[in-house]
C-alpha positions in Angstrom: 172.8 172.3 133.0 170.2 169.9 134.5 171.3 170.7 138.1 172.0 174.4 137.8 169.2 175.3 140.3 170.8 173.2 143.0 173.3 175.0 145.2 176.8 173.6 145.3 176.4 172.2 148.8 173.7 169.7 147.8 174.6 169.0 144.2 175.8 165.4 144.8 173.9 163.0 142.6 173.3 159.3 143.0 175.5 158.5 140.0 178.4 160.4 141.7 178.8 158.0 144.6 179.4 154.3 145.0 176.6 152.0 146.2 177.2 149.0 148.4 175.3 146.1 150.0 174.8 145.0 153.6 173.6 141.5 154.0 172.5 139.6 157.1 172.2 136.3 155.1 168.6 136.1 156.2 167.0 132.8 157.1 163.4 132.7 155.9 160.6 130.6 157.3 160.9 127.0 156.1 164.5 127.3 155.0 168.0 126.6 156.4 171.3 128.6 156.9 172.8 126.5 154.1 170.2 127.8 151.7 170.8 131.4 153.1 174.5 131.2 152.3 173.8 130.0 148.7 171.4 132.9 148.2 173.9 135.4 149.7 176.5 134.3 147.2 174.0 134.5 144.4 173.1 138.1 145.4 176.8 139.0 145.7 177.5 137.7 142.2 174.5 139.7 140.8 175.5 143.0 142.5 179.1 142.6 141.5 177.9 142.4 137.9 175.7 145.4 138.4 178.6 147.5 139.6 178.2 147.7 143.4 181.4 148.5 145.3 181.2 146.4 148.5 179.4 143.5 149.9 179.4 143.4 153.7 178.0 140.9 156.1 177.1 141.6 159.7 177.8 139.8 162.9 174.7 138.9 164.9 174.2 136.0 167.3 171.3 133.9 168.5 168.8 135.2 165.9 166.7 132.7 164.0 166.5 135.1 161.1 170.2 135.8 160.7 172.8 133.3 159.4 175.9 135.5 159.4 177.2 134.9 162.9 180.6 133.4 161.8 181.2 136.5 159.8 184.8 136.0 158.8 184.0 132.5 157.5 181.1 133.8 155.4 183.3 136.7 154.0 185.7 134.0 152.8 182.9 132.1 151.0 181.6 135.3 149.4 185.0 136.5 148.3 185.8 133.0 146.8 182.7 133.1 144.7 183.2 136.6 143.3 186.2 138.4 141.7 186.1 142.2 141.9 183.6 143.3 144.5 185.1 144.3 147.9 183.9 141.9 150.7 183.9 142.8 154.3 182.2 143.0 157.7 179.5 145.4 158.5 180.6 144.7 161.1 182.7 142.6 163.3 181.6 143.3 166.9 185.1 143.7 168.3 184.3 143.4 172.1 183.1 139.8 171.3 186.6 138.8 170.2 190.3 138.9 171.1 191.8 141.5 168.7 194.6 139.1 167.8 192.1 136.6 166.5 190.4 139.2 164.3 193.9 140.4 163.0 194.7 136.8 162.1 191.3 136.1 160.5 191.4 139.3 158.4 195.1 138.8 157.7 194.2 135.4 156.3 191.3 136.9 154.2 193.5 139.7 152.8 196.2 137.2 152.0 193.7 135.0 150.1 191.8 137.9 148.4 194.3 140.8 148.2 192.9 144.3 147.9 189.3 143.2 148.3 188.8 142.9 152.1 187.2 145.6 154.4 187.2 145.3 158.2 184.2 147.2 159.6 184.1 147.3 163.4 181.2 147.8 165.8 181.2 148.0 169.6 177.7 146.6 170.3 177.4 142.9 171.1 175.1 142.1 168.2 172.9 140.0 170.5 171.4 139.9 174.0 173.4 140.3 177.2 173.3 136.6 178.1 174.6 135.5 174.6 177.2 138.3 174.7 178.6 136.9 178.0 178.8 133.4 176.4 180.8 134.9 173.5 183.4 136.7 175.6 186.3 135.8 177.9 185.2 138.3 180.6 181.9 139.7 181.9 182.2 143.2 180.6 179.5 143.6 177.9 179.3 147.4 177.8 181.7 148.1 175.0 183.5 150.7 177.0 186.9 149.2 176.2 186.3 149.5 172.4 188.9 152.3 171.9 191.6 150.1 173.6 190.6 147.0 171.6 190.8 149.0 168.4 194.3 150.3 169.2 195.5 146.8 170.0 193.9 145.5 166.7 195.5 148.2 164.6 198.8 147.5 166.2 198.8 144.0 164.9 198.6 145.2 161.3 201.7 147.3 161.5 204.9 146.1 159.7 207.1 143.8 161.7 209.8 146.5 161.9 207.4 148.6 164.0 206.5 145.5 166.1 204.1 146.0 169.0 205.7 146.6 172.4 204.2 143.3 173.6 206.2 141.3 171.0 202.9 139.6 170.0 202.6 139.1 166.2 199.6 138.5 164.0 200.8 136.1 161.2 199.1 136.5 158.7 198.2 140.1 159.5 201.2 142.2 160.1 202.2 144.6 157.4 198.9 144.2 155.5 196.9 147.3 154.5 193.3 146.4 155.4 190.9 149.3 155.4 189.3 149.6 158.9 185.9 151.3 159.2 184.1 152.2 162.4 180.4 151.5 162.4 177.9 153.3 164.7 174.2 153.9 165.4 175.0 156.9 167.8 177.7 159.5 168.1 180.3 157.4 170.1 182.0 155.7 167.1 181.3 158.8 165.0 183.5 160.9 167.3 186.2 158.2 167.6 186.3 157.7 163.8 186.7 161.4 163.3 189.5 161.8 165.8 191.4 158.8 164.3 190.8 159.9 160.7 189.0 156.6 159.8 186.1 156.1 157.5 182.7 156.0 159.2 179.6 153.9 158.4 176.3 154.9 160.1 173.5 152.4 160.7 170.7 154.5 159.2 168.8 151.4 158.4 167.8 151.0 162.1 168.7 154.3 163.8 167.3 156.9 161.4 166.9 159.7 163.9 170.6 159.9 164.6 171.9 160.0 161.1 172.4 163.7 160.8 173.7 164.3 164.3 176.2 161.5 164.0 177.5 162.7 160.6 177.9 166.2 162.1 179.9 164.8 165.0 182.1 162.7 162.6 182.8 165.6 160.3 183.4 168.1 163.1 185.9 165.9 164.9 187.6 164.6 161.8 191.4 164.9 161.8 193.4 163.9 158.7 195.4 160.7 159.0 197.6 158.4 157.0 194.3 156.7 156.0 192.2 159.7 155.0 192.8 163.3 154.2 189.1 164.2 154.3 186.0 162.6 156.1 184.4 159.6 154.3 180.9 158.7 155.5 178.8 155.8 154.4 175.1 155.7 155.3 173.2 152.4 155.6 169.6 152.5 154.4 166.8 149.9 154.0 165.5 149.8 150.4 162.5 147.7 149.4 162.0 148.3 145.7 159.5 146.6 143.4 157.8 147.4 140.1 154.9 149.3 141.9 154.5 151.1 145.2 151.8 148.7 146.2 154.0 145.6 145.6 156.9 147.2 147.5 154.7 148.0 150.5 153.4 144.4 150.5 156.9 142.9 150.3 158.2 145.2 153.1 155.8 143.6 155.6 158.3 140.8 156.1 160.8 143.4 157.4 158.2 145.0 159.6 157.4 141.6 161.1 161.0 141.1 161.9 161.2 144.3 163.9 157.8 143.5 165.6 159.4 140.2 166.8 162.3 142.1 168.3 159.9 144.4 170.3 158.0 141.3 171.5 161.2 139.3 172.1 159.7 136.6 169.9 162.4 135.9 167.3 161.5 133.8 164.3 162.9 133.3 160.8 161.9 135.9 158.2 158.1 135.6 157.7 156.2 135.7 154.4 154.6 139.1 153.6 151.0 139.8 154.7 148.3 142.0 153.2 147.5 143.9 156.4 150.0 144.6 159.2 147.2 146.1 161.3 146.0 142.6 162.0 149.4 141.8 163.6 150.5 144.9 165.6 149.0 147.2 168.1 149.0 151.0 167.5 151.9 151.3 170.0 153.9 148.6 168.3 153.2 150.1 164.9 154.6 153.5 166.1 157.6 151.9 167.6 158.5 149.9 164.5 157.9 152.8 162.1 160.1 155.1 164.3 163.0 152.6 163.9 162.4 152.1 160.2 161.6 155.8 159.5 164.3 156.2 156.9 163.3 153.0 154.9 162.8 153.6 151.2 159.9 151.5 149.9 158.3 151.8 146.5 158.4 151.8 142.8 161.5 152.8 140.8 160.3 156.4 140.6 159.6 156.5 144.4 162.9 154.9 145.3 164.9 157.2 143.0 163.3 160.3 144.6 163.8 159.1 148.1 167.4 158.0 147.6 168.3 161.4 146.2 166.5 163.1 149.1 168.6 161.0 151.5 171.8 161.9 149.6 170.8 165.6 149.7 170.2 165.5 153.4 173.3 163.5 154.4 175.8 164.4 151.7 177.0 160.8 152.1 180.1 159.7 150.2 178.6 156.2 149.8 175.2 154.5 150.4 175.0 150.9 151.7 171.7 149.3 150.7 170.2 146.5 152.8 167.0 144.7 151.7 165.0 142.2 153.7 162.5 140.3 151.7 161.0 136.8 152.1 161.5 135.7 148.5 165.0 135.7 147.0 163.8 136.6 143.5 162.0 139.7 145.0 165.2 140.7 146.8 167.3 140.3 143.6 164.7 142.5 141.7 164.9 145.2 144.4 168.7 145.5 144.0 168.3 145.4 140.2 165.9 148.3 140.4 168.4 150.3 142.5 171.2 149.5 140.1 169.0 150.7 137.1 168.2 153.9 138.9 171.9 154.5 139.7 173.1 153.9 136.2 170.3 155.8 134.4 170.9 159.0 136.3 
C-alpha cells in the first residue's frame, strides 16, 4: 500500500476530497467589470469541465479590484452559463442585508437552478465602515446581531406549514432546501456553525494563523443536526500555480501588490506582476503581507502538490476551496488546470 506508513488520522489524500473555487471576479488594470464577469464565467465553465464541485463568488464593496459586489446577480449569471457545478456565495455578508431579501434572492436562484445553489454567510461587512453604513438600514456595523439574523433567515426557508411566528413569508424561498454555510476568519462563526450543526468554511486564504484553532473550535462544538451528522469543514487557500516555481513566484506578485494596497489604503485594480517586490514594499510591509498570506501555495506542479497535501494533513479538511489571483486570465486558467491535474493524477 502506497500510504501504509501514514497513520489513520492523517491518511486523507487530495483525491479523496472535493475541490472548489472562490472567485472575486477580479478587475485588472486597464479592464472593466464587464470583462471581469466574462472571465469569471469562462473560468467557471473550465473548472466545471475539470470536475470542481463548487464555484463561489464573494461579496465585497468599494474595491476597485473586485467586481462581485452584487453577489446574487453574479451567481445567477454563472449558474446560467454552467450546468452541473454548484454555484454560491462565499459569502453573502448577512448584516448588510435584510434576511428576507436574501431569502427571496436565493429562493429565486434555487428555483431557477434547482439543486445547485449554496448560501455561504459571513458576518463581516466586506468593506470599510463608511461603506458598511451606506449599505445598511441602521448604524450597527459590528456584526453582533449575526446569530439573530441567521435565525430569521433560516426561518424563511421553512415550509409554509411551519410558517414563521411573524407571518412573513419568503416567496420564492419557503420550503426550499438550500445548503447554508457559515464562513469565518476567526472562531466566532466556527463555534456558531458547530453548535447549529452547519457546514463551516474557513478563510485560510487571508487568515492563515487561525485555521487550526478555528477548526478545533468548530469540531469541538459540533452538534449533529438535520443538516449534518458529522462536522464538515472547508478550508480556503490561495494557490498560484505555474509550470515552474520561478514563474509562479513572478505571477504571485500581483496578489502581493493587492494586499500591499490594503495596508496602504491605496486601492487599485489588480496590477501586472513585477520582477522584484522589494522595490515596492518596505521591510515592515513585506512582513505584514507575508503574515496574512502565509498559507499561500505558490509554485510548480510538484511544489503545489506537496504543499496542498501538507495543508490537508494539517487540517484534515473535508474540502478545499482554491482562490487564485493573477493579472492575466490565461495564467489564472493554467493555475487551476495544474491543480486539477494534480488532483486527478493522485
